[in-house]
N, C-alpha and C positions, 0 to 999 in steps of 0.2 A: 523733852516733854513727854508726859504720860499719855499714852493713847487708849482711849476706852471704846469699846464696841458696844452699841446699845442695839439690842434685837427686840423690837416690839412691834405688833401687828396694828395697834391703835395709834393713828397718825398723831392725834393731839397729845397723847401721853408721850409718845417718842419725841415729838418736838419740844415739849416742856423739859423732859430730862436733857436733851441736847442743849437746850438754852441754858439751863443751869450749870452744866458742865463746862461748856464754853465760857460763861461768865467767870468761872473759877480757874481759867486758863488751860483746861485740859484739851488735848487733841481728840476729836471725836469722829467716830465712823457709825453709820446707821444702816439698819436692815430692817425691811418691813415684814419678814418672816424667817423661820428658822433655816430654811434651805439657803437663802441668800446670806444669812448671818454665818453659817458654817463655812461657806465659800470664803467670804470676807475674812473670817479669823484664819483660816489656812493661807490667805494671800497677804494679809496685812500685819499679822503677829502682835495683836494688841496687848497692852500690859494688864488689862481687866476686861472682862465681858459682864455686862448686865443683861439678863435675858428674861423675858416673859415666860411663864410656864404654860399658858394655853394659847396656841397659835395654830392656824391652818398649816398644811403641808408637811411640817416637821415641828413638833412641840418642844418646849424647852429641854425635856428629858432626853429626847432624840439628839438635840444639839449637843448636850453634855456628853452624851454617850460617844458621839462622833468625835467631838474634841479630845476625849480621853483615849481614843482609839489610835491618835495620831502622835507620834513622838514629838513633832514640833509645837502642838498645841496641848499636850496632855497636862502641863503644870500652870497654865494661865488661870489665875484666879477668876472664879465664876460666882456671880451672885444671881440667884433666882428672884424675878420680880412677879408679883401677882396682885390682882385687885380683888380677889376671892377670899382673903384672909379674914 
C-alpha cells in the first residue's frame, strides 16, 4: 500500500486531505508542522510527501532541504501545497 505523509498546519485542511486519501485506499501519516513532518519522514519512509509551504517552526522549504540532505529521504517525491496561489 502506498504511504503518503501530509504535512499541514491547518487542521481542517489536513483532515480533509487525509480523508480523501484514506477513501482512495492510501495509507496516511499526518504532521501538524514541518519539524514533526521531517521526523516522521525519516522514521516512516513514505512513498510521497504533500507539504504546506507556509508553516510555523519549519516551513516547507526547510522540510524539503532537510529531506534532500538525508540519503534515506532524498528521493521521496515531494509536492508543495499552498493556499496562497
